C-alpha positions in Angstrom: 112.4 77.1 59.7 114.2 76.2 62.9 112.5 75.4 66.2 113.9 78.6 67.8 112.5 80.7 65.0 109.1 78.9 65.3 109.1 79.5 69.1 110.1 83.1 68.7 107.4 83.7 66.1 104.7 82.0 68.2 105.8 84.0 71.3 106.0 87.3 69.5 102.6 86.7 67.9 101.1 85.8 71.2 102.5 88.9 72.9 101.3 91.2 70.1 97.9 89.6 70.2 97.6 89.8 74.0 98.7 93.5 73.9 96.1 94.2 71.2 93.4 92.6 73.2 94.3 94.5 76.3 94.5 97.8 74.4 91.1 97.1 72.7 89.6 96.7 76.2 91.1 100.0 77.4 90.0 101.8 74.2 86.4 100.5 74.6 86.4 101.5 78.2 87.5 105.0 77.3 84.8 105.3 74.7 82.1 104.2 77.2 83.5 106.5 79.8 83.3 109.4 77.3 79.7 108.5 76.6 79.0 108.4 80.3 80.5 111.9 80.7 78.2 113.2 78.0 75.2 111.6 79.6 76.2 113.2 83.0 76.6 116.6 81.3 73.1 116.1 79.7 71.7 115.3 83.2 73.1 118.5 84.6 71.7 120.5 81.7 68.2 118.9 82.3 68.4 119.7 86.0 69.2 123.3 85.1 66.4 123.3 82.6 63.9 122.2 85.3 65.1 124.9 87.6 64.8 127.5 84.8 61.3 126.4 84.0 60.3 126.8 87.6 62.0 130.2 87.9 60.4 131.5 84.7 57.0 130.3 85.9 57.5 132.1 89.2 58.6 135.3 87.5 55.5 135.1 85.1 53.2 134.5 88.1 54.5 137.7 89.8 54.2 139.7 86.6 50.6 138.3 86.1 49.6 139.2 89.7 51.0 142.7 89.3 49.2 143.2 86.0 46.0 141.8 87.5 46.2 144.1 90.5 46.5 147.1 88.1 43.4 145.8 86.2 41.4 145.4 89.4 42.5 148.9 90.6 41.6 150.5 87.2 38.2 148.7 87.3 37.5 149.9 90.8 38.5 153.4 89.9 36.2 153.4 86.9 33.4 152.1 89.0 33.9 154.9 91.6 34.2 157.4 88.8 30.8 156.3 87.6 29.4 156.6 91.1 29.0 152.8 91.7 30.0 151.2 94.9 32.8 148.7 94.2 31.9 146.4 97.1 28.3 145.7 96.1 26.2 144.5 93.2 27.6 144.2 89.7 31.0 145.8 90.4 31.6 143.2 93.2 30.5 140.4 90.9 32.8 141.5 88.2 35.7 141.9 90.6 35.1 138.4 92.0 34.7 136.9 88.6 38.0 138.5 87.5 39.8 137.2 90.7 38.4 133.7 90.1 39.6 133.7 86.5 43.0 135.1 87.5 43.5 132.3 90.1 42.5 129.7 87.6 45.0 131.1 85.1 47.7 131.0 87.8 46.8 127.4 88.7 47.0 126.3 85.1 50.4 128.1 84.6 51.7 126.6 87.8 50.5 123.1 86.7 52.1 123.4 83.3 55.4 124.6 84.8 55.4 121.7 87.2 54.8 119.3 84.4 57.7 120.8 82.3 60.0 120.8 85.3 59.1 117.2 86.1 59.8 116.2 82.5 63.2 117.9 82.6 64.0 116.1 85.9 63.0 112.8 84.5 65.3 113.4 81.5 68.1 114.1 84.0 67.3 110.8 85.8 67.4 108.9 82.4 70.7 110.5 81.5 72.3 109.6 84.8 71.1 106.0 84.4 72.6 106.0 80.9 75.8 107.3 82.3 76.0 104.6 84.9 75.2 102.0 82.3 78.0 103.3 80.1 80.4 103.1 83.0 79.4 99.6 83.6 79.9 98.7 80.0 83.3 100.3 80.2 84.4 98.2 83.1 83.1 95.1 81.4 85.0 96.0 78.2 88.2 96.5 80.1 87.7 93.1 81.9 87.0 91.5 78.6 90.2 92.9 77.2 92.3 91.6 80.1 90.6 88.2 79.8 91.2 88.0 76.1 94.8 89.1 76.6 95.2 86.3 79.1 93.5 83.8 76.8 95.9 84.8 74.0 98.9 84.3 76.3 97.7 80.9 77.3 97.0 79.9 73.7 100.5 81.1 72.7 102.1 79.2 75.6 100.2 76.1 74.4 101.5 76.7 70.8 105.1 77.0 72.1 104.7 73.8 74.1 103.3 72.0 71.1 106.2 73.2 69.0 108.7 72.0 71.5 106.9 68.7 72.0 106.8 68.0 68.3 110.4 69.1 67.5 
């Protein structure tokens, strides 16, 4: 094999290796960026879930209050029908006990909705952090590809120099 052929082979191998390293970095970056986009989509979905949990809880609270008001009205009507005064004695105690229990039920439902919404928001935060981490990994992978490509070019130049020096 002649020196020109050896130099050409070393140069071509170096260029192919450098290009492969560069492309590998770009491909890894694209994969990390894709994962980051999925994480961001998941974060948006979790934000929407938190909002939906709160809206559903608010809707249920309104429905519960309306149902409770109908119960209180029916109880008061039954007391009046039986000739009892609704604002004294046992009817008053029953109405107050019902109201206390209803407020406790609403407080528990509101607490549970708050916990569910907070968990969904935390999931969104975690997804956003994962997205940022994937983007960071992508930038690092691209830099590594460029560095590896440069390293291949330097190694190839060294090989060509060695071939010339020994010929």
